[in-house]
PDB file with SEQRES, HELIX, SHEET and CRYST1 records, atoms N, CA, C and O in Angstrom:
SEQRES   1 A   62  MET GLY VAL ILE VAL GLY LEU ILE ASP LYS PHE CYS LYS          
SEQRES   2 A   62  GLU HIS LEU ASN GLU GLU TYR ALA LEU LEU CYS ARG LYS          
SEQRES   3 A   62  LEU ALA GLU LYS LEU ALA ARG LYS ARG PRO SER PRO LEU          
SEQRES   4 A   62  ILE SER GLY SER PRO TYR THR TRP SER SER GLY ILE VAL          
SEQRES   5 A   62  ARG THR VAL GLY TRP VAL ASN PHE LEU HIS                      
HELIX    1 AA1 GLY A    2  HIS A   15  1                                  14    
HELIX    2 AA2 GLU A   18  ARG A   33  1                                  16    
HELIX    3 AA3 PRO A   38  ILE A   40  5                                   3    
HELIX    4 AA4 PRO A   44  VAL A   58  1                                  15    
CRYST1    1.000    1.000    1.000  90.00  90.00  90.00 P 1           1          
ATOM      1  N   MET A   1     196.039  -3.827  27.866  1.00  0.00           N  
ATOM      2  CA  MET A   1     195.477  -4.472  26.705  1.00  0.00           C  
ATOM      3  C   MET A   1     196.395  -5.574  26.195  1.00  0.00           C  
ATOM      4  O   MET A   1     195.921  -6.581  25.669  1.00  0.00           O  
ATOM      5  N   GLY A   2     197.706  -5.394  26.347  1.00  0.00           N  
ATOM      6  CA  GLY A   2     198.640  -6.407  25.875  1.00  0.00           C  
ATOM      7  C   GLY A   2     198.471  -7.753  26.562  1.00  0.00           C  
ATOM      8  O   GLY A   2     198.630  -8.800  25.934  1.00  0.00           O  
ATOM      9  N   VAL A   3     198.149  -7.727  27.850  1.00  0.00           N  
ATOM     10  CA  VAL A   3     197.946  -8.978  28.582  1.00  0.00           C  
ATOM     11  C   VAL A   3     196.702  -9.677  28.080  1.00  0.00           C  
ATOM     12  O   VAL A   3     196.692 -10.898  27.927  1.00  0.00           O  
ATOM     13  N   ILE A   4     195.652  -8.911  27.823  1.00  0.00           N  
ATOM     14  CA  ILE A   4     194.388  -9.480  27.326  1.00  0.00           C  
ATOM     15  C   ILE A   4     194.610 -10.127  25.956  1.00  0.00           C  
ATOM     16  O   ILE A   4     194.170 -11.255  25.732  1.00  0.00           O  
ATOM     17  N   VAL A   5     195.273  -9.441  25.054  1.00  0.00           N  
ATOM     18  CA  VAL A   5     195.519  -9.984  23.712  1.00  0.00           C  
ATOM     19  C   VAL A   5     196.427 -11.219  23.801  1.00  0.00           C  
ATOM     20  O   VAL A   5     196.243 -12.184  23.059  1.00  0.00           O  
ATOM     21  N   GLY A   6     197.397 -11.182  24.704  1.00  0.00           N  
ATOM     22  CA  GLY A   6     198.241 -12.353  24.866  1.00  0.00           C  
ATOM     23  C   GLY A   6     197.488 -13.580  25.321  1.00  0.00           C  
ATOM     24  O   GLY A   6     197.726 -14.682  24.826  1.00  0.00           O  
ATOM     25  N   LEU A   7     196.576 -13.393  26.269  1.00  0.00           N  
ATOM     26  CA  LEU A   7     195.743 -14.502  26.727  1.00  0.00           C  
ATOM     27  C   LEU A   7     194.827 -14.994  25.635  1.00  0.00           C  
ATOM     28  O   LEU A   7     194.650 -16.201  25.471  1.00  0.00           O  
ATOM     29  N   ILE A   8     194.246 -14.085  24.888  1.00  0.00           N  
ATOM     30  CA  ILE A   8     193.396 -14.466  23.760  1.00  0.00           C  
ATOM     31  C   ILE A   8     194.156 -15.263  22.720  1.00  0.00           C  
ATOM     32  O   ILE A   8     193.690 -16.309  22.268  1.00  0.00           O  
ATOM     33  N   ASP A   9     195.336 -14.766  22.335  1.00  0.00           N  
ATOM     34  CA  ASP A   9     196.161 -15.436  21.336  1.00  0.00           C  
ATOM     35  C   ASP A   9     196.534 -16.854  21.782  1.00  0.00           C  
ATOM     36  O   ASP A   9     196.472 -17.800  20.997  1.00  0.00           O  
ATOM     37  N   LYS A  10     196.916 -16.980  23.036  1.00  0.00           N  
ATOM     38  CA  LYS A  10     197.302 -18.281  23.567  1.00  0.00           C  
ATOM     39  C   LYS A  10     196.134 -19.259  23.508  1.00  0.00           C  
ATOM     40  O   LYS A  10     196.286 -20.398  23.066  1.00  0.00           O  
ATOM     41  N   PHE A  11     194.979 -18.806  23.953  1.00  0.00           N  
ATOM     42  CA  PHE A  11     193.791 -19.691  23.935  1.00  0.00           C  
ATOM     43  C   PHE A  11     193.392 -20.085  22.530  1.00  0.00           C  
ATOM     44  O   PHE A  11     193.107 -21.252  22.261  1.00  0.00           O  
ATOM     45  N   CYS A  12     193.369 -19.099  21.623  1.00  0.00           N  
ATOM     46  CA  CYS A  12     192.987 -19.399  20.247  1.00  0.00           C  
ATOM     47  C   CYS A  12     193.982 -20.325  19.563  1.00  0.00           C  
ATOM     48  O   CYS A  12     193.587 -21.169  18.758  1.00  0.00           O  
ATOM     49  N   LYS A  13     195.241 -20.183  19.864  1.00  0.00           N  
ATOM     50  CA  LYS A  13     196.252 -21.054  19.278  1.00  0.00           C  
ATOM     51  C   LYS A  13     196.079 -22.493  19.769  1.00  0.00           C  
ATOM     52  O   LYS A  13     196.265 -23.433  18.996  1.00  0.00           O  
ATOM     53  N   GLU A  14     195.729 -22.673  21.031  1.00  0.00           N  
ATOM     54  CA  GLU A  14     195.592 -24.007  21.605  1.00  0.00           C  
ATOM     55  C   GLU A  14     194.240 -24.657  21.274  1.00  0.00           C  
ATOM     56  O   GLU A  14     194.168 -25.878  21.139  1.00  0.00           O  
ATOM     57  N   HIS A  15     193.167 -23.862  21.140  1.00  0.00           N  
ATOM     58  CA  HIS A  15     191.839 -24.452  21.059  1.00  0.00           C  
ATOM     59  C   HIS A  15     191.019 -24.037  19.814  1.00  0.00           C  
ATOM     60  O   HIS A  15     190.065 -24.727  19.456  1.00  0.00           O  
ATOM     61  N   LEU A  16     191.365 -22.966  19.183  1.00  0.00           N  
ATOM     62  CA  LEU A  16     190.578 -22.478  18.048  1.00  0.00           C  
ATOM     63  C   LEU A  16     191.470 -22.344  16.823  1.00  0.00           C  
ATOM     64  O   LEU A  16     192.200 -23.278  16.492  1.00  0.00           O  
ATOM     65  N   ASN A  17     191.427 -21.214  16.148  1.00  0.00           N  
ATOM     66  CA  ASN A  17     192.277 -21.013  14.982  1.00  0.00           C  
ATOM     67  C   ASN A  17     192.622 -19.518  14.840  1.00  0.00           C  
ATOM     68  O   ASN A  17     192.182 -18.678  15.624  1.00  0.00           O  
ATOM     69  N   GLU A  18     193.409 -19.234  13.830  1.00  0.00           N  
ATOM     70  CA  GLU A  18     193.904 -17.859  13.631  1.00  0.00           C  
ATOM     71  C   GLU A  18     192.745 -16.894  13.294  1.00  0.00           C  
ATOM     72  O   GLU A  18     192.802 -15.716  13.645  1.00  0.00           O  
ATOM     73  N   GLU A  19     191.720 -17.386  12.627  1.00  0.00           N  
ATOM     74  CA  GLU A  19     190.578 -16.546  12.279  1.00  0.00           C  
ATOM     75  C   GLU A  19     189.887 -16.047  13.530  1.00  0.00           C  
ATOM     76  O   GLU A  19     189.554 -14.867  13.630  1.00  0.00           O  
ATOM     77  N   TYR A  20     189.669 -16.939  14.487  1.00  0.00           N  
ATOM     78  CA  TYR A  20     189.039 -16.519  15.748  1.00  0.00           C  
ATOM     79  C   TYR A  20     189.957 -15.573  16.524  1.00  0.00           C  
ATOM     80  O   TYR A  20     189.485 -14.629  17.156  1.00  0.00           O  
ATOM     81  N   ALA A  21     191.268 -15.827  16.475  1.00  0.00           N  
ATOM     82  CA  ALA A  21     192.199 -14.944  17.166  1.00  0.00           C  
ATOM     83  C   ALA A  21     192.104 -13.523  16.585  1.00  0.00           C  
ATOM     84  O   ALA A  21     192.109 -12.536  17.321  1.00  0.00           O  
ATOM     85  N   LEU A  22     192.018 -13.445  15.270  1.00  0.00           N  
ATOM     86  CA  LEU A  22     191.933 -12.132  14.609  1.00  0.00           C  
ATOM     87  C   LEU A  22     190.624 -11.415  15.013  1.00  0.00           C  
ATOM     88  O   LEU A  22     190.649 -10.224  15.322  1.00  0.00           O  
ATOM     89  N   LEU A  23     189.507 -12.119  15.012  1.00  0.00           N  
ATOM     90  CA  LEU A  23     188.239 -11.528  15.390  1.00  0.00           C  
ATOM     91  C   LEU A  23     188.258 -11.053  16.840  1.00  0.00           C  
ATOM     92  O   LEU A  23     187.746  -9.980  17.161  1.00  0.00           O  
ATOM     93  N   CYS A  24     188.850 -11.860  17.702  1.00  0.00           N  
ATOM     94  CA  CYS A  24     188.940 -11.487  19.134  1.00  0.00           C  
ATOM     95  C   CYS A  24     189.834 -10.274  19.320  1.00  0.00           C  
ATOM     96  O   CYS A  24     189.526  -9.395  20.126  1.00  0.00           O  
ATOM     97  N   ARG A  25     190.944 -10.215  18.582  1.00  0.00           N  
ATOM     98  CA  ARG A  25     191.848  -9.045  18.677  1.00  0.00           C  
ATOM     99  C   ARG A  25     191.118  -7.776  18.229  1.00  0.00           C  
ATOM    100  O   ARG A  25     191.275  -6.716  18.835  1.00  0.00           O  
ATOM    101  N   LYS A  26     190.315  -7.893  17.156  1.00  0.00           N  
ATOM    102  CA  LYS A  26     189.566  -6.740  16.666  1.00  0.00           C  
ATOM    103  C   LYS A  26     188.604  -6.243  17.711  1.00  0.00           C  
ATOM    104  O   LYS A  26     188.480  -5.034  17.908  1.00  0.00           O  
ATOM    105  N   LEU A  27     187.911  -7.155  18.396  1.00  0.00           N  
ATOM    106  CA  LEU A  27     186.987  -6.745  19.446  1.00  0.00           C  
ATOM    107  C   LEU A  27     187.712  -6.098  20.608  1.00  0.00           C  
ATOM    108  O   LEU A  27     187.249  -5.093  21.147  1.00  0.00           O  
ATOM    109  N   ALA A  28     188.838  -6.658  20.998  1.00  0.00           N  
ATOM    110  CA  ALA A  28     189.637  -6.073  22.086  1.00  0.00           C  
ATOM    111  C   ALA A  28     190.118  -4.676  21.703  1.00  0.00           C  
ATOM    112  O   ALA A  28     190.113  -3.770  22.536  1.00  0.00           O  
ATOM    113  N   GLU A  29     190.528  -4.496  20.461  1.00  0.00           N  
ATOM    114  CA  GLU A  29     190.963  -3.158  19.997  1.00  0.00           C  
ATOM    115  C   GLU A  29     189.838  -2.155  20.041  1.00  0.00           C  
ATOM    116  O   GLU A  29     190.038  -1.006  20.434  1.00  0.00           O  
ATOM    117  N   LYS A  30     188.642  -2.584  19.636  1.00  0.00           N  
ATOM    118  CA  LYS A  30     187.504  -1.663  19.680  1.00  0.00           C  
ATOM    119  C   LYS A  30     187.171  -1.273  21.115  1.00  0.00           C  
ATOM    120  O   LYS A  30     186.863  -0.112  21.386  1.00  0.00           O  
ATOM    121  N   LEU A  31     187.229  -2.228  22.031  1.00  0.00           N  
ATOM    122  CA  LEU A  31     186.964  -1.900  23.427  1.00  0.00           C  
ATOM    123  C   LEU A  31     188.040  -0.992  24.005  1.00  0.00           C  
ATOM    124  O   LEU A  31     187.751  -0.136  24.842  1.00  0.00           O  
ATOM    125  N   ALA A  32     189.266  -1.175  23.567  1.00  0.00           N  
ATOM    126  CA  ALA A  32     190.370  -0.329  24.085  1.00  0.00           C  
ATOM    127  C   ALA A  32     190.240   1.113  23.579  1.00  0.00           C  
ATOM    128  O   ALA A  32     190.699   2.038  24.249  1.00  0.00           O  
ATOM    129  N   ARG A  33     189.623   1.319  22.413  1.00  0.00           N  
ATOM    130  CA  ARG A  33     189.483   2.663  21.866  1.00  0.00           C  
ATOM    131  C   ARG A  33     188.332   3.457  22.495  1.00  0.00           C  
ATOM    132  O   ARG A  33     188.288   4.682  22.391  1.00  0.00           O  
ATOM    133  N   LYS A  34     187.403   2.750  23.146  1.00  0.00           N  
ATOM    134  CA  LYS A  34     186.291   3.480  23.788  1.00  0.00           C  
ATOM    135  C   LYS A  34     186.837   4.362  24.893  1.00  0.00           C  
ATOM    136  O   LYS A  34     187.817   3.996  25.541  1.00  0.00           O  
ATOM    137  N   ARG A  35     186.229   5.513  25.122  1.00  0.00           N  
ATOM    138  CA  ARG A  35     186.661   6.404  26.190  1.00  0.00           C  
ATOM    139  C   ARG A  35     185.525   6.620  27.161  1.00  0.00           C  
ATOM    140  O   ARG A  35     184.470   7.104  26.753  1.00  0.00           O  
ATOM    141  N   PRO A  36     185.687   6.288  28.416  1.00  0.00           N  
ATOM    142  CA  PRO A  36     186.833   5.577  28.992  1.00  0.00           C  
ATOM    143  C   PRO A  36     186.762   4.097  28.626  1.00  0.00           C  
ATOM    144  O   PRO A  36     185.675   3.533  28.504  1.00  0.00           O  
ATOM    145  N   SER A  37     187.906   3.483  28.455  1.00  0.00           N  
ATOM    146  CA  SER A  37     187.951   2.081  28.057  1.00  0.00           C  
ATOM    147  C   SER A  37     187.491   1.182  29.213  1.00  0.00           C  
ATOM    148  O   SER A  37     187.987   1.312  30.333  1.00  0.00           O  
ATOM    149  N   PRO A  38     186.565   0.290  28.949  1.00  0.00           N  
ATOM    150  CA  PRO A  38     186.126  -0.628  30.009  1.00  0.00           C  
ATOM    151  C   PRO A  38     187.209  -1.635  30.399  1.00  0.00           C  
ATOM    152  O   PRO A  38     187.116  -2.275  31.447  1.00  0.00           O  
ATOM    153  N   LEU A  39     188.228  -1.774  29.561  1.00  0.00           N  
ATOM    154  CA  LEU A  39     189.273  -2.757  29.811  1.00  0.00           C  
ATOM    155  C   LEU A  39     190.183  -2.380  30.991  1.00  0.00           C  
ATOM    156  O   LEU A  39     190.907  -3.232  31.507  1.00  0.00           O  
ATOM    157  N   ILE A  40     190.150  -1.124  31.415  1.00  0.00           N  
ATOM    158  CA  ILE A  40     191.036  -0.710  32.504  1.00  0.00           C  
ATOM    159  C   ILE A  40     190.537  -1.194  33.868  1.00  0.00           C  
ATOM    160  O   ILE A  40     191.296  -1.205  34.837  1.00  0.00           O  
ATOM    161  N   SER A  41     189.280  -1.587  33.946  1.00  0.00           N  
ATOM    162  CA  SER A  41     188.789  -2.128  35.205  1.00  0.00           C  
ATOM    163  C   SER A  41     188.493  -3.614  35.011  1.00  0.00           C  
ATOM    164  O   SER A  41     188.102  -4.051  33.928  1.00  0.00           O  
ATOM    165  N   GLY A  42     188.683  -4.363  36.063  1.00  0.00           N  
ATOM    166  CA  GLY A  42     188.434  -5.810  35.982  1.00  0.00           C  
ATOM    167  C   GLY A  42     189.694  -6.577  35.662  1.00  0.00           C  
ATOM    168  O   GLY A  42     190.741  -6.001  35.366  1.00  0.00           O  
ATOM    169  N   SER A  43     189.571  -7.872  35.726  1.00  0.00           N  
ATOM    170  CA  SER A  43     190.686  -8.777  35.502  1.00  0.00           C  
ATOM    171  C   SER A  43     190.919  -9.010  34.009  1.00  0.00           C  
ATOM    172  O   SER A  43     189.961  -9.167  33.253  1.00  0.00           O  
ATOM    173  N   PRO A  44     192.176  -9.033  33.582  1.00  0.00           N  
ATOM    174  CA  PRO A  44     192.474  -9.379  32.185  1.00  0.00           C  
ATOM    175  C   PRO A  44     191.966 -10.774  31.817  1.00  0.00           C  
ATOM    176  O   PRO A  44     191.581 -11.018  30.674  1.00  0.00           O  
ATOM    177  N   TYR A  45     191.968 -11.691  32.797  1.00  0.00           N  
ATOM    178  CA  TYR A  45     191.449 -13.039  32.543  1.00  0.00           C  
ATOM    179  C   TYR A  45     189.959 -13.018  32.250  1.00  0.00           C  
ATOM    180  O   TYR A  45     189.479 -13.737  31.374  1.00  0.00           O  
ATOM    181  N   THR A  46     189.229 -12.187  32.991  1.00  0.00           N  
ATOM    182  CA  THR A  46     187.799 -12.061  32.772  1.00  0.00           C  
ATOM    183  C   THR A  46     187.511 -11.441  31.408  1.00  0.00           C  
ATOM    184  O   THR A  46     186.644 -11.915  30.674  1.00  0.00           O  
ATOM    185  N   TRP A  47     188.244 -10.377  31.076  1.00  0.00           N  
ATOM    186  CA  TRP A  47     188.031  -9.713  29.790  1.00  0.00           C  
ATOM    187  C   TRP A  47     188.372 -10.648  28.621  1.00  0.00           C  
ATOM    188  O   TRP A  47     187.619 -10.726  27.651  1.00  0.00           O  
ATOM    189  N   SER A  48     189.494 -11.348  28.710  1.00  0.00           N  
ATOM    190  CA  SER A  48     189.897 -12.222  27.614  1.00  0.00           C  
ATOM    191  C   SER A  48     188.885 -13.352  27.427  1.00  0.00           C  
ATOM    192  O   SER A  48     188.532 -13.684  26.295  1.00  0.00           O  
ATOM    193  N   SER A  49     188.427 -13.931  28.503  1.00  0.00           N  
ATOM    194  CA  SER A  49     187.443 -15.017  28.359  1.00  0.00           C  
ATOM    195  C   SER A  49     186.101 -14.470  27.848  1.00  0.00           C  
ATOM    196  O   SER A  49     185.427 -15.127  27.054  1.00  0.00           O  
ATOM    197  N   GLY A  50     185.722 -13.298  28.291  1.00  0.00           N  
ATOM    198  CA  GLY A  50     184.487 -12.693  27.797  1.00  0.00           C  
ATOM    199  C   GLY A  50     184.542 -12.370  26.326  1.00  0.00           C  
ATOM    200  O   GLY A  50     183.559 -12.560  25.609  1.00  0.00           O  
ATOM    201  N   ILE A  51     185.668 -11.886  25.870  1.00  0.00           N  
ATOM    202  CA  ILE A  51     185.828 -11.560  24.442  1.00  0.00           C  
ATOM    203  C   ILE A  51     185.776 -12.813  23.614  1.00  0.00           C  
ATOM    204  O   ILE A  51     185.070 -12.850  22.607  1.00  0.00           O  
ATOM    205  N   VAL A  52     186.516 -13.865  24.008  1.00  0.00           N  
ATOM    206  CA  VAL A  52     186.480 -15.130  23.248  1.00  0.00           C  
ATOM    207  C   VAL A  52     185.071 -15.716  23.268  1.00  0.00           C  
ATOM    208  O   VAL A  52     184.595 -16.216  22.250  1.00  0.00           O  
ATOM    209  N   ARG A  53     184.414 -15.659  24.397  1.00  0.00           N  
ATOM    210  CA  ARG A  53     183.060 -16.212  24.504  1.00  0.00           C  
ATOM    211  C   ARG A  53     182.098 -15.453  23.603  1.00  0.00           C  
ATOM    212  O   ARG A  53     181.270 -16.066  22.929  1.00  0.00           O  
ATOM    213  N   THR A  54     182.192 -14.156  23.581  1.00  0.00           N  
ATOM    214  CA  THR A  54     181.293 -13.339  22.747  1.00  0.00           C  
ATOM    215  C   THR A  54     181.510 -13.614  21.266  1.00  0.00           C  
ATOM    216  O   THR A  54     180.541 -13.803  20.532  1.00  0.00           O  
ATOM    217  N   VAL A  55     182.766 -13.642  20.807  1.00  0.00           N  
ATOM    218  CA  VAL A  55     183.045 -13.924  19.413  1.00  0.00           C  
ATOM    219  C   VAL A  55     182.569 -15.338  19.054  1.00  0.00           C  
ATOM    220  O   VAL A  55     182.004 -15.541  17.979  1.00  0.00           O  
ATOM    221  N   GLY A  56     182.784 -16.287  19.915  1.00  0.00           N  
ATOM    222  CA  GLY A  56     182.294 -17.646  19.664  1.00  0.00           C  
ATOM    223  C   GLY A  56     180.781 -17.711  19.607  1.00  0.00           C  
ATOM    224  O   GLY A  56     180.222 -18.389  18.745  1.00  0.00           O  
ATOM    225  N   TRP A  57     180.108 -17.013  20.517  1.00  0.00           N  
ATOM    226  CA  TRP A  57     178.658 -17.016  20.544  1.00  0.00           C  
ATOM    227  C   TRP A  57     178.072 -16.408  19.275  1.00  0.00           C  
ATOM    228  O   TRP A  57     177.124 -16.944  18.702  1.00  0.00           O  
ATOM    229  N   VAL A  58     178.639 -15.289  18.843  1.00  0.00           N  
ATOM    230  CA  VAL A  58     178.157 -14.602  17.622  1.00  0.00           C  
ATOM    231  C   VAL A  58     178.363 -15.495  16.401  1.00  0.00           C  
ATOM    232  O   VAL A  58     177.592 -15.421  15.444  1.00  0.00           O  
ATOM    233  N   ASN A  59     179.401 -16.343  16.425  1.00  0.00           N  
ATOM    234  CA  ASN A  59     179.704 -17.218  15.300  1.00  0.00           C  
ATOM    235  C   ASN A  59     179.198 -18.635  15.500  1.00  0.00           C  
ATOM    236  O   ASN A  59     179.662 -19.566  14.841  1.00  0.00           O  
ATOM    237  N   PHE A  60     178.237 -18.800  16.420  1.00  0.00           N  
ATOM    238  CA  PHE A  60     177.564 -20.087  16.648  1.00  0.00           C  
ATOM    239  C   PHE A  60     178.522 -21.180  17.089  1.00  0.00           C  
ATOM    240  O   PHE A  60     178.323 -22.342  16.737  1.00  0.00           O  
ATOM    241  N   LEU A  61     179.563 -20.839  17.854  1.00  0.00           N  
ATOM    242  CA  LEU A  61     180.490 -21.834  18.406  1.00  0.00           C  
ATOM    243  C   LEU A  61     179.967 -22.188  19.786  1.00  0.00           C  
ATOM    244  O   LEU A  61     180.120 -21.421  20.737  1.00  0.00           O  
ATOM    245  N   HIS A  62     179.344 -23.363  19.888  1.00  0.00           N  
ATOM    246  CA  HIS A  62     178.736 -23.758  21.174  1.00  0.00           C  
ATOM    247  C   HIS A  62     179.529 -24.853  21.813  1.00  0.00           C  
ATOM    248  O   HIS A  62     179.178 -25.319  22.897  1.00  0.00           O  
TER     249      HIS A  62                                                      
END                                                                             
């Protein structure tokens, strides 16, 4: 999960803002708490981009 959050933070710092970073971290934390966590399979790059994309889509960031 640390790698995913690091990628999210880096992207949000470069392209978005702290508010989006916070929302993305919250979503990543919720996914990490699910049992079994879906974050253990797949690439951290895929998960981080999917999380940022989902938060942006929900907030009408096109």
